[in-house]
N, C-alpha and C positions, 0 to 999 in steps of 0.2 A: 503493499500500499504506500511505500514511502514514495514511489514516483508519481503518484497522483498528487497534481498540483490544485490548489484552491484559491479563488479570487472573487471579488464583486465586481460586477458590471452594472452600470445605469443604463437602463433602455426602458421604453414604453413608460416612463413616468414613475417607475420603481427601481429599487436595487436587486438584483438577481445573483445569488450564490450559485457558482459553477464549481463543479470538480471536472478536471480535464487531464487527459494524457494523450500523448503521441502527436505525430505531424502527418500532414497529408490531407486528403478530403474530408471534410467534417460529417459526422455521424452525430446526431442529436438524440440524445436518450431521455425520453420523458416518463417518469414514474407515476404511480397511481396513489390510491388510499388504502390503509394509512402508510405510506413509504417515504422515502427521501431520495436524494442522489444515490444514497448507500446502497439501495436496490441493485444498483448497476455495478457494484464493486467488482464483481468476477468479469463483466464485460469490458471495462476499461483498459485494463492492461492487456486483455486479449486482442481487442481491436487496435491498439497502439501497436502491438507487437506485428500486427497484419499490415501496417502502414497507413492507418488512419488517425485523425484528430478525432477522439472521442470525448464528447462534452456532456457531462450529465448534470443538469440544475436542479436545485430545489425549486420544485414549482411554486408559483405565487401561493404565498399564504403557508408554506412549509419551510421547516429548517432556518436557515439563515436568510433566506429570502424575504424581502418585505411582505407584510400581510395587511393589506387595507381593511379597513373595518366594515365596509358597507357589502351586504350580500351580493348585490348586483356587480361588484369588483371580480366576481369568479366566473363570469360568462364565458362561453366558447369563444366569443369574439375577442375578450380580453386575452384569454389563455392562448390563442393562437397568433395574437400580436406580441405577446411576449416571446414565442418561438422565433418569429420572424426578428423581434428586436435582439436576440440573442446572435442571430447570424450577422445583422447589420453591426453589432458591437465587435464581433470577431472579424470582420471584413470580409465574410463569405457570402458569395453570390447565391450558391446554392448548397444544399446540404441532403442527407438521406435521413429522414425522420423515423426514429423507433419509439413505440409507446407501449406501456403495459398498464393493464387495468383502465382507470381513466385516462392515462396517458395514451391509450390506443384511440380513443374516439378524438382526442386533441390531434394525435398523429393523421388520422383520416382527414379531419378538417381542416389541417394545414395544407394537405395535399389539394383539397377542394377550393379553399379561399386563396392559396398563394401558389398555383402551379407552376409559375416561373421560378419559385425559390426552392421547392422541394421536389427532387428529381426521382424520389423513390420512397415507399412506405414499409415498414415492418410493423405489423401489429401483434401483440402478444395478449392472449386470453378474451378479449372484447373483439368480434367480427364487426365489419361495416354493417351498420343497420341504417337503411334510408328512412327519410322523415316518415313518421306515422301519420294517420289521418287526424286523429286526435291528440291533444297535448298529452305528453306521456304520463303524467303524474294522475291526470284524470282517468287514463286508461289503466293504470296500475290499480287504482281504487276499485274500478269496476271488476278487475280480474280477481284481486284478493279479497275484497268485500270486508269480511268480518275476521280476516285472518291476518296474521303478522307477516309483513314484509319489510326488510330491513331498509329500502330505499324510502317508503312510506314513513318508517319510524324516524329517519333522519330529517323529516321536512320541518318539524317545529323546532326553532332555534332555541338551545338550551337543554333541551330533553336528553338527546344522545351525549351531548358534552357531559352532562352530569354523571351519567353511567360510565363513560370511558375515563374520564379524569379523576374519579374517587380513588383508583388505583390504576396508573397508567402501565405498570409491569404486569399485572395481572391481565388487563385489556389487551395489551400487545401480544401475551403468550396464549390468550385464547382466540384472537383474530388470526394470528399467524399459524395456529395450530389447526383450527377448524376449517380453514379454507385450503388446507395443504393435502397433498396426495396421500399422506398417512393416516389421516382421520377417517373414522367409520363413516361410511356413506350416509348422507343426511344430516350430518352434524352442523353444518353451517346452515342448514334451513329446517330446523326442528319444528314440527307443526305446534302452533300456539295462537292464541286470540290476538287480535290486533293491540289490544291494550297491554300486551308484554312487554317486557324488556329485551335488548339485544342477546344478552348473556342467560336469560331465564332458561333454565332446563338443558343448558348447553355444558356437556362434560368439558373439563379442563385437561391438559395432557400432564401425565405424570412425569414426564421429561421433555425437553424440547426436541423437536424433530431433528435428524441427524445432520441436515443441511444448515440449521441455525445454531450459532454457537452462542455461549453466554456474552461474549464480547460483542457479537452482533445484536443482541437483545438490548444490551447496555447502550448501544449507541441510540437506537430507536427510543428507548425509554427516556434517555437523557434530554433528546430534542423535543419529545411530545410532552415532557414534564415541563420544559420550559414554555413552549408555544401553545399548548392545548391542541384541541382537534376542531375548534369551531370553523376556522377558515376552510380546511379540508373538506368539511362538511358542507360548506356553503356551495361546493361545487354541484352537490344533489339538489341544492335548492334553487338552482337556476335551469333546471331541466326544461320547465314550460316556458321560461324565459327565452332559453335558446330557440325552442320549437317556434317562437314567434319572431324572433330576430333573424332566423335562418330560414325563414319560408321560401326565399328565392332559391334555394337549394333543393327544392322537392324534385325528385326524379335525377338528381345530379350523379354522375359517374365518376369514380376515381380512375383516372386515366393512367396515372404513373405505373410502372412495375411495382407489384407488392408481393409481400410474403406474410403468411399467418401462421402463427405458432400457438398451438393451445396443449394443455394437459388433458389426458385421457379422464381424470377424475376432478376436473375443474367445475365447481359448482356452477359456474357462469354459464356452462352449457346447458344447464337445466331451464334457464329462462330466455336464452338468445338463439336465434336461428342463423346458421351458416349459409344457407342456401341462397340468399339474397346477395351474396359476394359475386355468385357466379354471373349475375346480370349487372350489378352496380360497380364491380371492380374487374373490367374485362381483361386486364393484363395482370391478374393474379397468377402468379407464376407457380406457387405451391401452397398446399395446406398441410402442415406438419403437425402430428399429433403425438405427443410424448407419452408412451406407456406408463401408467402408475402416476403420473405427474399430477399436481393439483394446480391451484390458481398462482402460486408465486413462482411462475414459470423460470424466470431467468435466475432465481436464487435456489430453486430445488433442483435444477438441471442446468447448471452453467456450461457444462462441457458441451453437451447437445446443442444448447442455444448459441453459444459461441460459434460452434461450426456451422450450423444454418446461417447465421448472420454473415459470416465471413464468406462463405459459398456463394450467397446472394450477393454480396458486394462485388465479389470478384466477377461473377457472371454479368453483372451490370456494366463493369468497365470493359469487358470483352466484346459486348454487344453495341457499346457506345464509346467509340475512341474518343469522343469529344467530352466525356464525362470528366469532371474535376479529378485530377490525378490518373487519368487514363495512361499517360507514359509509363506508369510504374505498375502496370499489370503485373509483369513478370515477378517483380519482388515481392508482390501481395500473394501470388501464387505460390511462391518459394514460402513465404512465411506460413500460408494456411498449410503447406505440407509439413512443415516443421512443427506445428502446433496443432496437429490433428486431434488432441484431446481437449484443446479449448482452454486448458488450465491457465 
């Protein structure tokens, strides 16, 4: 981890903390909830060794990045503008954008809203979903009716924060375990009434999953004890606002080359559909399903994810000689061969 550099950049009206490593074409790594730049700790050195400039910001509202108070500060328009702002601050004309969890919808929308700035997309865990006919929160209320669903639970400011922040270490242990590939099926979505709490009835882990060290948990806990969870939760509170503000994207297609990586045991697969990607992402190169993997894809299976990422990036350069860094294709192929385990 000593080769990972950290700095603050001022862009889009806020200060954004980035972790970065390597030189070459820019690969922007966007995390989800409740994560941090740290979620990409295994990808930064692997991408750097393969000849890329890997940059993982703390997304707006997380970690050391500024956290505006207003709920509407966390719309998709603001988050994608932050991503473009990172490119501007780094002097990069284009980048490949990679996103996990909420970072995946941000990545998909970066491609839609700024096609000239993002040359390709890699999404982990959350497939591309076209605009629904009704506002998403309204639709979820109809679907789940009197049953608990975590996105609906997150809507009322202060409610989820109170549960998560009373014991941040317990909260992070529960979330990282329940959504992992090692948890019993159904742990993340145990049936309960809509008045229940997130962790009500949910079993906790006896020990951390093998992919998560105590030092990793310590980092997450330290940051969320300092910042709380409110600003991360505000992303969920803008889903209907996004629906209104992005109406012009109805029917839009992601035209850039794309890769989708998911875990076989990812709970997200239970309430999302991947079939829409076939129509709305016409240049989807591959869908990779990792056996036994849960939701925390790049942390649970870093070697496999790293290899898929680097192979995808190398293929982009081979197919597009004008892509940033195209002249270094051979060196990147050599790096891939030498780093086959992605560690």
